[in-house]
C-alpha positions as CSV (number, residue, x, y, z in Angstrom):
1,M,-72.0,-61.6,-46.1
2,A,-73.0,-63.1,-42.7
3,D,-74.4,-66.1,-44.6
4,L,-71.2,-66.6,-46.5
5,L,-69.3,-66.8,-43.1
6,Q,-71.6,-69.6,-42.0
7,T,-70.3,-71.8,-44.9
8,P,-68.8,-75.2,-43.6
9,I,-65.0,-74.9,-43.6
10,E,-64.5,-77.9,-46.0
11,Y,-65.9,-75.8,-48.9
12,L,-63.0,-73.3,-48.6
13,K,-60.7,-73.9,-51.6
14,G,-57.7,-75.9,-50.4
15,V,-59.4,-77.4,-47.4
16,G,-61.7,-80.3,-48.5
17,P,-63.4,-83.0,-46.3
18,A,-60.3,-84.6,-44.7
19,R,-58.7,-81.3,-43.6
20,G,-62.1,-80.0,-42.7
21,E,-62.6,-82.9,-40.2
22,L,-59.1,-82.3,-38.8
23,L,-59.8,-78.5,-38.3
24,R,-63.1,-79.3,-36.6
25,K,-61.6,-81.9,-34.2
26,E,-58.4,-80.3,-33.4
27,L,-59.3,-76.5,-33.3
28,G,-63.1,-76.4,-33.2
29,I,-63.1,-74.6,-36.6
30,H,-66.5,-75.6,-38.2
31,K,-67.3,-72.6,-40.5
32,Y,-65.6,-69.7,-42.3
33,Q,-66.5,-67.5,-39.3
34,D,-64.5,-69.7,-36.9
35,L,-61.4,-69.5,-39.1
36,L,-61.7,-65.7,-39.4
37,N,-61.9,-65.5,-35.6
38,F,-59.0,-68.0,-35.1
39,Y,-56.4,-65.4,-34.1
40,P,-52.6,-65.8,-34.0
41,N,-51.1,-66.2,-30.5
42,R,-47.8,-64.5,-31.4
43,Y,-45.9,-62.9,-34.3
44,I,-42.4,-63.3,-35.7
45,D,-40.3,-60.8,-37.6
46,R,-39.9,-62.4,-41.0
47,T,-38.1,-59.5,-42.7
48,R,-34.7,-61.0,-42.1
49,Y,-33.1,-63.8,-44.0
50,Y,-30.0,-65.6,-42.5
51,K,-27.1,-67.4,-44.2
52,I,-26.1,-70.8,-42.9
53,G,-22.6,-69.4,-42.3
54,E,-24.0,-66.7,-39.9
55,L,-25.9,-69.1,-37.6
56,R,-24.6,-68.7,-34.1
57,N,-27.4,-68.9,-31.6
58,A,-28.9,-72.4,-31.2
59,G,-32.6,-72.4,-30.3
60,S,-33.5,-69.2,-32.2
61,E,-36.1,-69.1,-35.0
62,V,-34.5,-68.2,-38.4
63,Q,-35.5,-68.0,-42.0
64,I,-33.0,-69.2,-44.7
65,V,-33.0,-69.3,-48.5
66,G,-31.2,-72.3,-50.1
67,K,-31.9,-75.7,-51.7
68,I,-32.1,-79.4,-50.8
69,T,-29.4,-81.5,-52.4
70,N,-30.0,-84.9,-50.8
71,I,-32.6,-86.9,-48.9
72,K,-32.0,-90.1,-46.8
73,T,-33.8,-92.2,-44.2
74,V,-31.7,-92.9,-41.0
75,E,-32.5,-95.8,-38.6
76,Q,-32.6,-94.9,-34.9
77,K,-33.4,-96.8,-31.7
78,R,-37.1,-96.1,-32.1
79,G,-38.3,-96.0,-35.7
80,K,-36.6,-93.9,-38.4
81,R,-35.9,-90.2,-39.1
82,L,-35.9,-88.5,-42.5
83,V,-32.9,-86.3,-43.1
84,A,-32.3,-83.8,-45.9
85,T,-29.1,-81.9,-46.7
86,F,-29.8,-78.2,-47.2
87,I,-27.2,-75.8,-48.6
88,D,-26.7,-72.1,-49.5
89,D,-23.6,-70.3,-50.7
90,T,-22.1,-70.1,-47.2
91,G,-22.5,-73.7,-45.9
92,M,-24.7,-76.7,-45.3
93,M,-27.1,-77.9,-42.6
94,E,-29.6,-80.8,-42.1
95,L,-33.4,-80.7,-42.0
96,V,-34.9,-83.5,-39.9
97,W,-38.4,-85.1,-39.7
98,F,-39.4,-87.7,-37.1
99,Q,-42.9,-88.2,-38.4
100,G,-45.0,-88.0,-41.6
101,H,-42.0,-89.3,-43.7
102,K,-44.1,-90.6,-46.7
103,W,-46.0,-87.4,-47.1
104,I,-43.0,-85.2,-46.6
105,R,-40.7,-87.2,-48.9
106,E,-43.2,-86.9,-51.7
107,S,-43.4,-83.1,-51.3
108,L,-39.7,-82.4,-51.2
109,K,-38.1,-81.0,-54.4
110,L,-34.3,-81.3,-55.0
111,N,-32.1,-78.4,-56.2
112,V,-35.0,-75.9,-56.3
113,P,-34.6,-72.5,-54.4
114,M,-36.7,-72.5,-51.3
115,V,-37.3,-70.7,-48.0
116,I,-37.1,-72.7,-44.8
117,F,-38.2,-71.4,-41.4
118,G,-37.9,-72.9,-37.9
119,K,-35.8,-73.4,-34.8
120,C,-32.1,-74.2,-35.3
121,T,-30.1,-76.5,-33.0
122,A,-26.4,-77.4,-33.2
123,F,-25.0,-80.9,-32.9
124,N,-21.3,-81.7,-33.5
125,N,-20.8,-78.3,-35.1
126,L,-23.6,-79.0,-37.6
127,Y,-26.8,-77.1,-37.5
128,N,-30.1,-78.8,-38.0
129,M,-33.8,-77.8,-38.1
130,A,-36.5,-80.2,-37.1
131,H,-39.9,-80.1,-39.0
132,P,-39.2,-76.8,-40.7
133,E,-41.8,-74.7,-42.5
134,M,-40.9,-74.8,-46.2
135,E,-42.0,-72.9,-49.3
136,L,-40.7,-72.6,-52.8
137,L,-38.9,-69.2,-53.2
138,S,-41.1,-68.3,-56.2
139,E,-44.3,-68.9,-54.1
140,H,-42.8,-67.2,-51.1
141,Q,-42.2,-64.0,-53.2
142,A,-45.7,-64.1,-54.7
143,T,-47.7,-64.6,-51.4
144,L,-49.2,-61.9,-49.2
145,R,-46.2,-61.4,-46.9
146,T,-46.0,-59.1,-43.9
147,A,-43.1,-58.1,-41.8
148,M,-44.9,-59.5,-38.7
149,Q,-45.6,-63.2,-39.5
150,P,-48.5,-64.6,-37.5
151,V,-48.0,-67.9,-35.6
152,Y,-51.3,-69.8,-34.9
153,P,-52.1,-72.2,-32.1
154,S,-51.5,-75.8,-33.3
155,T,-51.5,-79.4,-32.1
156,E,-49.2,-82.3,-32.7
157,T,-51.8,-84.1,-34.9
158,L,-52.1,-81.1,-37.2
159,T,-48.3,-80.8,-37.5
160,N,-48.0,-84.5,-38.3
161,R,-50.8,-84.3,-40.9
162,G,-49.1,-81.4,-42.7
163,V,-51.4,-78.6,-41.5
164,S,-48.5,-76.3,-40.8
165,N,-48.6,-72.6,-39.8
166,R,-48.1,-71.8,-43.5
167,V,-51.1,-73.9,-44.5
168,V,-53.3,-72.0,-42.0
169,N,-52.0,-68.7,-43.3
170,K,-52.8,-69.8,-46.9
171,M,-56.4,-70.8,-45.8
172,L,-56.9,-67.3,-44.4
173,Q,-55.6,-65.7,-47.6
174,Q,-58.1,-67.8,-49.5
175,L,-60.9,-66.8,-47.1
176,F,-60.1,-63.1,-47.6
177,V,-60.2,-63.6,-51.4
178,E,-63.5,-65.6,-51.4
179,T,-65.3,-63.1,-49.1
180,G,-63.7,-60.0,-50.7
181,A,-62.8,-59.0,-47.1
182,N,-66.3,-57.5,-47.0
183,F,-66.9,-57.7,-43.3
184,G,-69.6,-55.5,-41.8
185,E,-69.1,-53.1,-38.9
186,T,-70.4,-54.2,-35.5
187,L,-70.0,-51.1,-33.3
188,P,-71.8,-47.8,-33.5
189,E,-70.1,-45.0,-35.4
190,Y,-70.0,-42.5,-32.5
191,L,-68.2,-45.1,-30.3
192,M,-65.6,-45.8,-33.0
193,S,-64.8,-42.1,-33.4
194,E,-64.7,-41.4,-29.7
195,L,-62.3,-44.3,-29.0
196,K,-60.5,-43.8,-32.4
197,L,-61.1,-47.5,-33.2
198,M,-59.9,-49.2,-36.4
199,S,-62.8,-50.5,-38.6
200,K,-63.8,-54.1,-38.2
201,K,-62.6,-54.9,-41.7
202,D,-59.2,-53.4,-41.2
203,A,-58.8,-55.0,-37.8
204,L,-59.5,-58.5,-39.1
205,F,-57.0,-57.9,-42.0
206,N,-54.3,-56.6,-39.7
207,I,-54.7,-59.3,-37.1
208,H,-53.9,-61.9,-39.7
209,F,-51.7,-59.9,-42.1
210,P,-50.3,-57.0,-40.1
211,K,-48.9,-54.2,-42.3
212,S,-46.8,-52.9,-39.4
213,S,-46.5,-53.4,-35.6
214,D,-48.5,-50.2,-35.1
215,A,-51.3,-51.5,-37.3
216,L,-51.2,-54.8,-35.4
217,A,-51.5,-53.0,-32.0
218,K,-54.5,-51.0,-33.2
219,A,-56.2,-54.2,-34.6
220,Q,-55.6,-56.0,-31.3
221,F,-57.1,-53.2,-29.3
222,R,-60.1,-52.9,-31.5
223,L,-60.9,-56.7,-31.4
224,K,-60.2,-57.0,-27.6
225,F,-62.5,-54.0,-26.9
226,E,-65.3,-55.4,-29.0
227,E,-65.1,-58.9,-27.4
228,L,-65.2,-57.5,-23.8
229,F,-67.8,-54.8,-24.7
230,F,-70.3,-57.4,-26.0
231,I,-69.7,-59.6,-22.9
232,Q,-70.4,-56.7,-20.6
233,L,-73.5,-55.6,-22.7
234,Q,-74.8,-59.2,-22.2
235,L,-74.1,-59.3,-18.5
236,I,-75.5,-55.9,-17.7
237,T,-78.6,-56.5,-19.9
238,K,-79.1,-59.9,-18.1
239,N,-79.1,-58.0,-14.8
240,L,-81.5,-55.3,-16.0
241,I,-83.9,-57.9,-17.5
242,R,-83.8,-59.9,-14.3
243,K,-84.6,-56.8,-12.2
244,H,-87.4,-55.9,-14.6
245,K,-88.9,-59.4,-15.2
246,I,-88.3,-61.4,-12.0
247,K,-90.4,-59.8,-9.3
248,G,-89.2,-60.3,-5.8
249,H,-91.1,-60.1,-2.5
250,P,-90.7,-56.5,-1.4
251,F,-89.6,-56.5,2.2
252,G,-91.2,-53.1,3.1
253,N,-90.8,-53.5,6.9
254,V,-87.7,-53.0,8.9
255,G,-89.4,-54.5,11.9
256,T,-89.0,-55.5,15.5
257,L,-86.5,-58.4,15.0
258,F,-84.1,-56.4,12.9
259,N,-84.2,-53.4,15.2
260,E,-84.1,-55.4,18.4
261,F,-81.0,-57.3,17.2
262,Y,-79.3,-54.0,16.1
263,K,-80.0,-52.1,19.3
264,E,-79.6,-54.9,21.9
265,H,-77.8,-58.0,20.7
266,L,-74.9,-56.8,18.4
267,P,-71.8,-58.3,19.9
268,F,-69.7,-55.4,18.7
269,E,-70.1,-52.1,16.8
270,L,-70.6,-52.8,13.0
271,T,-67.7,-51.6,10.8
272,N,-68.5,-48.9,8.2
273,A,-68.1,-51.6,5.5
274,Q,-70.7,-53.8,7.2
275,K,-73.1,-50.8,7.5
276,R,-72.7,-50.0,3.8
277,V,-73.4,-53.5,2.7
278,I,-76.5,-53.9,4.9
279,K,-77.8,-50.7,3.4
280,E,-77.2,-52.0,-0.1
281,I,-79.1,-55.2,0.8
282,R,-81.9,-53.3,2.4
283,N,-82.4,-51.3,-0.7
284,D,-82.5,-54.4,-2.8
285,L,-85.0,-56.2,-0.6
286,G,-87.2,-53.1,-0.4
287,S,-87.5,-52.8,-4.2
288,Q,-89.9,-54.8,-6.4
289,A,-87.1,-56.8,-8.0
290,Q,-85.5,-60.1,-6.9
291,M,-82.2,-59.5,-5.2
292,N,-79.2,-61.3,-6.7
293,R,-76.2,-60.0,-4.8
294,L,-72.6,-61.3,-4.3
295,L,-71.1,-60.5,-0.9
296,Q,-67.4,-60.7,-0.8
297,G,-65.5,-60.4,2.4
298,D,-62.2,-61.7,3.6
299,V,-61.9,-64.4,6.2
300,G,-63.1,-62.9,9.5
301,S,-64.6,-59.8,8.1
302,G,-68.0,-60.4,9.6
303,K,-70.2,-61.7,6.8
304,T,-72.2,-63.9,9.2
305,I,-73.7,-60.9,11.0
306,V,-74.6,-59.4,7.7
307,A,-76.3,-62.6,6.6
308,L,-78.2,-62.8,9.9
309,M,-79.5,-59.2,9.7
310,S,-80.6,-59.9,6.1
311,M,-82.5,-62.9,7.3
312,L,-84.1,-60.9,10.1
313,L,-85.5,-58.5,7.4
314,A,-87.1,-61.6,5.8
315,L,-88.6,-62.7,9.1
316,D,-89.9,-59.2,9.9
317,N,-91.8,-59.4,6.6
318,G,-93.4,-62.8,7.4
319,F,-91.0,-65.0,5.4
320,Q,-88.5,-67.8,6.1
321,A,-84.8,-67.8,5.3
322,C,-82.2,-70.5,4.6
323,L,-78.4,-70.7,4.5
324,M,-76.7,-73.3,2.4
325,A,-73.0,-74.2,2.9
326,P,-70.8,-76.7,0.9
327,T,-69.6,-78.9,3.8
328,E,-71.0,-80.2,7.1
329,I,-68.2,-78.6,9.0
330,L,-69.1,-75.2,7.6
331,A,-72.9,-75.8,8.0
332,N,-72.3,-76.7,11.7
333,Q,-70.1,-73.6,12.1
334,H,-72.8,-71.3,10.7
335,F,-75.5,-73.0,12.8
336,K,-73.4,-72.5,16.0
337,G,-72.5,-68.9,15.0
338,L,-76.1,-67.8,14.2
339,T,-77.6,-69.6,17.2
340,D,-75.2,-67.8,19.5
341,L,-75.9,-64.4,17.9
342,A,-79.7,-64.9,18.1
343,K,-79.9,-66.8,21.5
344,E,-81.7,-63.9,23.3
345,M,-84.3,-63.7,20.5
346,D,-87.5,-65.5,19.8
347,I,-86.3,-67.2,16.6
348,K,-86.3,-70.9,15.7
349,I,-83.2,-72.0,13.8
350,K,-82.5,-75.7,12.8
351,L,-79.6,-77.6,11.1
352,L,-80.2,-80.1,8.3
353,T,-77.2,-82.1,6.9
354,G,-76.6,-85.7,5.7
355,S,-76.0,-86.7,9.3
356,T,-79.4,-85.4,10.6
357,K,-81.4,-88.4,12.1
358,T,-84.7,-89.3,10.5
359,A,-86.8,-88.4,13.5
360,E,-85.2,-84.9,13.6
361,R,-85.6,-84.6,9.8
362,N,-89.4,-85.2,10.1
363,I,-89.8,-82.5,12.7
364,I,-87.8,-80.1,10.5
365,H,-89.9,-80.9,7.4
366,E,-93.2,-80.4,9.4
367,S,-92.2,-77.2,11.1
368,L,-90.8,-75.8,7.8
369,E,-94.2,-76.4,6.0
370,N,-96.3,-75.0,8.8
371,G,-94.0,-71.9,9.1
372,S,-93.0,-72.4,12.7
373,L,-89.4,-72.9,11.7
374,H,-87.8,-69.5,10.8
375,I,-84.3,-70.2,9.6
376,L,-82.9,-73.5,8.2
377,I,-79.2,-74.0,7.8
378,G,-77.7,-76.9,5.9
379,T,-75.7,-78.5,3.2
380,H,-77.0,-79.9,-0.2
381,A,-79.6,-81.6,1.9
382,L,-81.7,-78.4,1.6
383,L,-82.2,-79.1,-2.1
384,E,-84.0,-82.4,-1.6
385,D,-87.6,-82.4,-2.9
386,K,-88.9,-83.3,0.6
387,V,-87.6,-80.0,1.9
388,R,-90.6,-77.6,1.4
389,F,-90.9,-74.1,2.9
390,K,-94.1,-72.4,3.8
391,N,-92.8,-69.2,2.2
392,L,-89.0,-68.9,1.6
393,G,-88.1,-65.2,1.2
394,L,-84.3,-65.2,1.3
395,A,-81.7,-67.9,0.4
396,V,-78.1,-67.3,1.5
397,I,-75.5,-69.4,-0.3
398,D,-72.0,-69.6,1.1
399,E,-68.9,-70.2,-1.1
400,Q,-71.0,-70.1,-4.2
401,H,-68.3,-71.5,-6.6
402,R,-68.7,-74.9,-5.0
403,F,-72.3,-75.1,-6.1
404,G,-73.4,-75.7,-9.7
405,V,-76.0,-73.7,-11.6
406,E,-78.6,-76.5,-11.4
407,Q,-78.3,-76.7,-7.7
408,R,-79.0,-72.9,-7.3
409,A,-82.0,-73.3,-9.6
410,K,-83.4,-75.9,-7.3
411,L,-83.5,-73.4,-4.5
412,W,-85.3,-71.0,-6.7
413,K,-88.1,-73.5,-7.3
414,K,-88.9,-73.8,-3.6
415,N,-91.3,-70.9,-3.9
416,S,-93.8,-69.6,-6.5
417,I,-92.0,-66.3,-6.5
418,P,-88.2,-66.9,-6.4
419,P,-86.6,-66.0,-3.1
420,H,-84.0,-63.2,-2.9
421,V,-80.5,-64.6,-3.2
422,L,-77.4,-63.5,-1.3
423,V,-74.2,-65.3,-2.3
424,M,-71.3,-65.1,0.1
425,T,-67.7,-65.8,-0.6
426,A,-64.5,-65.6,1.5
427,T,-62.5,-66.1,-1.7
428,P,-61.6,-62.5,-2.7
429,I,-62.3,-62.3,-6.4
430,P,-60.2,-59.7,-8.3
431,R,-62.3,-56.9,-9.6
432,T,-61.6,-57.8,-13.2
433,L,-62.7,-61.4,-12.8
434,A,-65.7,-60.4,-10.7
435,M,-66.8,-58.1,-13.5
436,S,-66.5,-60.9,-16.1
437,L,-67.9,-63.8,-14.1
438,Y,-70.4,-62.2,-11.9
439,G,-71.2,-59.1,-14.0
440,D,-74.9,-60.0,-13.8
441,L,-74.8,-60.0,-10.0
442,D,-74.7,-56.9,-7.9
443,I,-71.5,-56.9,-5.9
444,S,-71.0,-55.8,-2.3
445,V,-67.6,-55.9,-0.6
446,I,-66.7,-55.9,3.1
447,D,-63.2,-54.5,3.0
448,E,-62.3,-53.9,6.6
449,L,-61.8,-56.2,9.6
450,P,-63.8,-55.8,12.9
451,P,-62.0,-53.5,15.4
452,G,-59.6,-55.2,17.9
453,R,-58.3,-57.7,15.4
454,K,-54.5,-57.7,15.1
455,P,-53.1,-58.4,11.6
456,I,-51.6,-61.9,11.4
457,Q,-47.8,-61.9,11.2
458,T,-46.6,-64.2,8.4
459,V,-43.1,-65.6,8.0
460,H,-41.4,-68.0,5.6
461,R,-39.0,-70.6,7.0
462,F,-37.0,-73.4,5.4
463,D,-37.1,-77.0,6.7
464,A,-33.6,-76.5,8.0
465,N,-35.0,-74.0,10.6
466,R,-37.5,-76.5,12.0
467,L,-35.9,-76.7,15.5
468,K,-36.4,-72.9,16.0
469,V,-40.0,-73.1,14.8
470,W,-40.7,-76.0,17.2
471,K,-39.3,-74.0,20.1
472,F,-41.5,-71.1,19.1
473,L,-44.6,-73.4,19.2
474,R,-43.6,-74.7,22.6
475,D,-43.4,-71.0,23.9
476,E,-46.9,-70.2,22.4
477,I,-48.4,-73.4,23.9
478,A,-46.8,-72.4,27.3
479,K,-48.8,-69.1,27.1
480,G,-52.0,-71.2,26.7
481,R,-52.4,-70.9,23.0
482,Q,-53.1,-73.6,20.4
483,V,-51.5,-74.5,17.1
484,Y,-52.6,-75.8,13.7
485,I,-50.1,-77.8,11.5
486,V,-51.5,-78.4,8.0
487,Y,-50.2,-80.8,5.4
488,P,-51.1,-80.6,1.7
489,L,-53.7,-82.9,0.2
490,I,-53.5,-83.3,-3.5
491,Q,-56.1,-85.6,-4.9
492,E,-53.9,-87.5,-7.4
493,S,-51.6,-88.9,-4.8
494,E,-53.9,-89.4,-1.8
495,K,-51.8,-92.4,-0.6
496,M,-48.6,-90.4,-0.6
497,D,-50.3,-87.4,1.1
498,Y,-51.9,-89.7,3.7
499,K,-48.4,-91.1,4.4
500,D,-47.0,-87.5,4.7
501,L,-49.7,-86.7,7.2
502,M,-49.3,-89.8,9.3
503,D,-45.4,-89.4,9.3
504,G,-45.9,-85.8,10.3
505,Y,-48.4,-86.8,13.0
506,E,-46.0,-89.4,14.4
507,S,-43.0,-87.1,14.5
508,I,-45.0,-84.3,16.1
509,A,-46.3,-86.7,18.7
510,R,-42.7,-87.6,19.4
511,D,-41.5,-83.9,19.6
512,F,-44.6,-82.9,21.7
513,P,-45.0,-85.9,24.0
514,L,-47.8,-86.7,26.4
515,P,-48.8,-85.8,29.1
516,Q,-47.4,-82.2,28.7
517,Y,-48.9,-81.9,25.1
518,S,-51.8,-83.5,23.4
519,V,-52.2,-83.8,19.6
520,S,-55.4,-84.1,17.5
521,I,-55.6,-85.3,13.9
522,L,-58.1,-84.5,11.2
523,H,-58.3,-85.7,7.6
524,G,-60.8,-86.4,4.8
525,K,-60.8,-90.2,5.3
526,M,-62.3,-90.0,8.8
527,K,-66.0,-90.6,9.5
528,P,-68.0,-87.3,10.1
529,S,-68.6,-88.3,13.7
530,D,-64.8,-88.8,14.3
531,K,-64.1,-85.5,12.6
532,D,-66.6,-83.7,14.8
533,S,-65.2,-85.2,18.0
534,E,-61.6,-84.3,17.1
535,M,-62.7,-80.8,16.3
536,Q,-64.6,-80.6,19.6
537,R,-61.5,-81.7,21.5
538,F,-59.5,-79.0,19.9
539,A,-62.2,-76.3,20.2
540,T,-62.5,-77.0,23.9
541,A,-58.7,-76.9,24.3
542,K,-58.4,-80.5,25.4
543,T,-55.6,-80.7,22.7
544,N,-52.9,-78.1,22.0
545,I,-52.0,-79.1,18.4
546,M,-54.3,-80.0,15.5
547,V,-52.5,-81.9,12.7
548,A,-54.7,-81.7,9.6
549,T,-55.1,-81.7,5.9
550,T,-56.8,-78.8,4.2
551,V,-60.2,-80.1,5.6
552,I,-59.8,-77.2,8.0
553,E,-59.5,-74.6,5.2
554,V,-63.1,-73.5,5.3
555,G,-64.9,-72.2,8.3
556,V,-63.3,-73.7,11.4
557,N,-63.3,-71.2,14.2
558,V,-61.2,-71.6,17.3
559,P,-60.3,-68.1,18.7
560,N,-57.7,-69.5,21.0
561,A,-55.6,-71.0,18.1
562,S,-52.9,-68.4,17.4
563,V,-50.4,-70.2,15.2
564,M,-50.8,-71.8,11.8
565,V,-47.9,-73.9,10.4
566,I,-48.3,-74.8,6.8
567,E,-46.0,-77.7,5.7
568,S,-44.8,-77.9,2.1
569,A,-46.3,-74.5,1.6
570,E,-44.9,-74.4,-2.0
571,R,-47.5,-77.1,-2.9
572,F,-50.5,-74.8,-2.1
573,G,-52.0,-72.1,-4.3
574,L,-52.1,-68.5,-3.0
575,S,-55.8,-68.4,-2.3
576,Q,-55.6,-71.6,-0.3
577,L,-52.7,-70.3,1.7
578,H,-54.7,-67.2,2.4
579,Q,-57.8,-69.2,3.4
580,L,-55.7,-71.4,5.8
581,R,-54.0,-68.4,7.4
582,G,-57.5,-67.0,8.1
583,R,-58.1,-69.9,10.6
584,V,-56.0,-68.0,13.1
585,G,-56.2,-64.4,14.2
586,R,-59.8,-64.8,15.4
587,G,-59.1,-63.9,19.0
588,A,-57.5,-60.9,20.7
589,D,-54.0,-62.4,20.8
590,Q,-51.3,-61.8,18.2
591,S,-51.4,-64.6,15.7
592,Y,-48.8,-66.1,13.4
593,C,-48.6,-68.0,10.2
594,I,-45.4,-69.9,9.4
595,L,-44.9,-71.1,5.8
596,M,-42.5,-74.1,5.8
597,T,-40.8,-75.0,2.5
598,S,-37.8,-76.9,1.1
599,H,-34.9,-74.8,-0.3
600,K,-35.8,-75.8,-3.9
601,L,-38.4,-73.3,-4.9
602,S,-39.7,-72.4,-8.4
603,A,-40.0,-68.7,-9.4
604,D,-43.8,-68.9,-8.9
605,S,-43.4,-70.5,-5.5
606,K,-41.1,-67.7,-4.4
607,T,-43.6,-65.1,-5.6
608,R,-46.3,-66.8,-3.6
609,M,-44.3,-66.9,-0.4
610,E,-43.2,-63.3,-0.8
611,T,-46.8,-62.2,-1.4
612,M,-48.1,-64.0,1.7
613,V,-45.3,-62.5,3.9
614,S,-45.9,-58.9,2.5
615,T,-49.7,-58.6,2.7
616,N,-52.8,-59.7,4.5
617,D,-55.1,-58.1,1.9
618,G,-57.1,-60.9,0.2
619,F,-57.8,-58.8,-2.9
620,E,-54.2,-58.0,-3.4
621,I,-53.4,-61.7,-3.1
622,A,-56.2,-62.6,-5.5
623,E,-54.7,-60.2,-8.1
624,V,-51.3,-61.8,-7.8
625,D,-52.9,-65.3,-8.0
626,L,-54.8,-64.3,-11.1
627,K,-51.6,-63.2,-12.8
628,L,-49.8,-66.4,-11.8
629,R,-52.6,-68.9,-12.6
630,G,-55.0,-67.3,-15.1
631,P,-58.8,-67.1,-14.7
632,G,-59.6,-70.8,-15.4
633,D,-57.6,-72.3,-12.5
634,L,-58.6,-69.6,-10.1
635,M,-62.2,-70.7,-10.0
636,G,-61.6,-74.4,-9.7
637,T,-62.3,-77.3,-12.0
638,Q,-66.1,-76.8,-12.1
639,Q,-65.7,-73.5,-13.8
640,S,-62.3,-73.8,-15.5
641,G,-63.8,-73.4,-19.0
642,I,-64.9,-70.1,-17.6
643,L,-63.6,-67.5,-20.0
644,N,-63.1,-69.0,-23.4
645,L,-62.2,-65.6,-24.8
646,Q,-60.8,-65.5,-28.3
647,I,-58.4,-62.6,-28.1
648,A,-58.8,-60.6,-24.9
649,D,-57.1,-61.7,-21.6
650,I,-58.8,-60.4,-18.5
651,V,-55.5,-60.2,-16.6
652,R,-53.4,-58.4,-19.2
653,D,-56.3,-56.4,-20.7
654,R,-57.7,-55.2,-17.5
655,D,-57.8,-51.6,-18.6
656,I,-59.7,-52.5,-21.8
657,L,-62.2,-54.4,-19.7
658,M,-62.8,-51.4,-17.5
659,L,-63.2,-49.2,-20.5
660,A,-65.6,-51.7,-22.2
661,R,-67.7,-51.9,-19.1
662,Q,-67.9,-48.2,-18.6
663,H,-69.1,-47.7,-22.2
664,A,-71.6,-50.6,-21.9
665,V,-73.1,-49.1,-18.7
666,A,-73.4,-45.7,-20.3
667,L,-75.0,-47.0,-23.5
668,L,-77.6,-49.1,-21.7
669,K,-78.4,-46.2,-19.3
670,D,-79.1,-44.1,-22.3
671,D,-80.9,-46.8,-24.5
672,A,-81.5,-50.1,-22.6
673,A,-83.3,-51.7,-25.5
674,M,-80.8,-50.5,-28.1
675,M,-83.7,-49.1,-30.2
676,Q,-82.2,-45.8,-31.2
677,P,-81.3,-45.7,-35.0
678,R,-77.6,-45.2,-34.1
679,H,-77.7,-48.6,-32.3
680,A,-79.3,-50.5,-35.1
681,V,-76.1,-52.4,-36.1
682,L,-75.2,-53.1,-32.5
683,R,-78.7,-54.5,-31.7
684,K,-78.5,-56.8,-34.7
685,V,-75.1,-58.2,-33.7
686,F,-76.1,-58.4,-30.1
687,I,-79.2,-60.5,-30.9
688,E,-77.2,-62.8,-33.1
689,L,-74.6,-63.4,-30.4
690,T,-77.2,-64.0,-27.7
691,Q,-78.8,-66.6,-29.9
692,K,-75.4,-68.4,-30.2
693,K,-75.6,-69.9,-26.7
694,N,-72.0,-71.2,-26.9
695,M,-70.6,-67.6,-26.9
696,W,-72.2,-67.0,-23.5
697,N,-72.0,-70.4,-21.8
698,Y,-69.5,-69.1,-19.3
699,I,-71.8,-66.5,-17.8
700,S,-72.9,-67.4,-14.3
């Protein structure tokens, strides 16, 4: 049976080479198997037939029995349209086609009873239906009909070339006939009965030809569970294999550096969350396996200290450590932060970025190779072939979604035994997404802020309230505080954004004039040296206001800055708003975030503003963001193909995902190699899926 499903799609009766090529190009359907797994994206109730005389509601989808009495071509401004008169015993309407005239005209039969289906619109009291689905009444009555009619995803090209929803439905009927619907089971029997799952064969039948809405719901649940279950099996197995196969350096010692820092140099008491995470990392580093851990913590939750203490464990065991950040600003920030924390200790830390001078580079390369340099912090520059460690034991990667897989692999190759890897992110990833994207990483979360931090107060103000907002800024500056004012930067319209920023800068310079006030500016077009000097002026309080684009989103730390004004806040995504807000609230003073928008807001923009005002919790914000934007957008362009799931949706089917993971964990705990007789079918399917690389190409 499996072999039959691998048959090229053009061999299915009614498809042929030309249609086969279309299906491949437009829908990625190459084989029988792909068509079988091409699921409808919605269903319509096709039990009801309307009369033309009953039509009231323009825009609704209806099904009508009648006949065509006349066909004509009508000239219009651009090209022509084909119009047919369609009647039943209560009235008449028009059917209209704007494309594919020749093919459609040949297929239309006059005065023969037929069923049409589509969206009706009214024009001058006459109803019309554009590009209807059509079928002879005799054929309509003979086909495999169900109350719930499936609607399949389509493209304009397919519609124009006559591959309508009805044609796809017919292809599937033919597929079920040719294969005898003889589809083998893929899940173990005990799991099926425990979860009361429909059989694979019945689920596939009812997803395409549902007998009832209840049967459809059961089919959807079964297929969603299966898809998520196999993905979780794959991720967890990957993790187990890595722990088993890839040996790490066991850091057996918790030595002098770690203990000295913990007892004498900690700037503040660790939170319980930090203690828990350090314990998890220590356990990983002490085992024989290579650590691969994702550390999630909201902006300001104290990830840097956790990273330093993990590095000290490497140093205590005679190894070196490195920290890689996506931008120079962030690398500098980490360098400054770690150097300050470790200033009392006998540790050598260096910074390597694109701006590092050649002479300094040579010193770094030499001291890395002879082992006298303990910790190296930098950007992509760390990946260059010239950068060789004597013995790299731990690599910390910050904001991992900005680095590709190959870049991470390069770090691995810096040592004969791969270093332990700690990935840090300040982008809270919703639990469901983390389980699907990073299911093969162990995940630690710092979910509390250090003591003494006051929650940031966030308000939403319209442009009309600007005078009041400016007065508030003057009051804050009078208290000795500093202010960020951020403008959106959207790649496609850099010129316009640059203009917005410069206009904004000029009007702010007018409203906050010298010598009483001083304004800095920061944007992506500036030279790195100019950026640094502007940042320095602001950090040392030589300027009161920093006007910037989102360059400051990541990692800029000025404890005295207590107000963040975000202009055109409706143009930002939720996670970006949350990241920007995290630039304030780093000192002991009460901090504020002011979201400025126009009065015209879409429903999504309103939801984003309300969410920001109501919560400071990054995970809660990420959940809302995931619902608004979907998983692809959330992870940025690099990984937007991330979850090419065929039927499940990790936002809507969160509960099924949790259930699938729970059962995958239990199964692998009991039988990691799936060798028990009751897992024979599962093992076979699992091996087949794993060999089809495309199914798993989104796994980190």
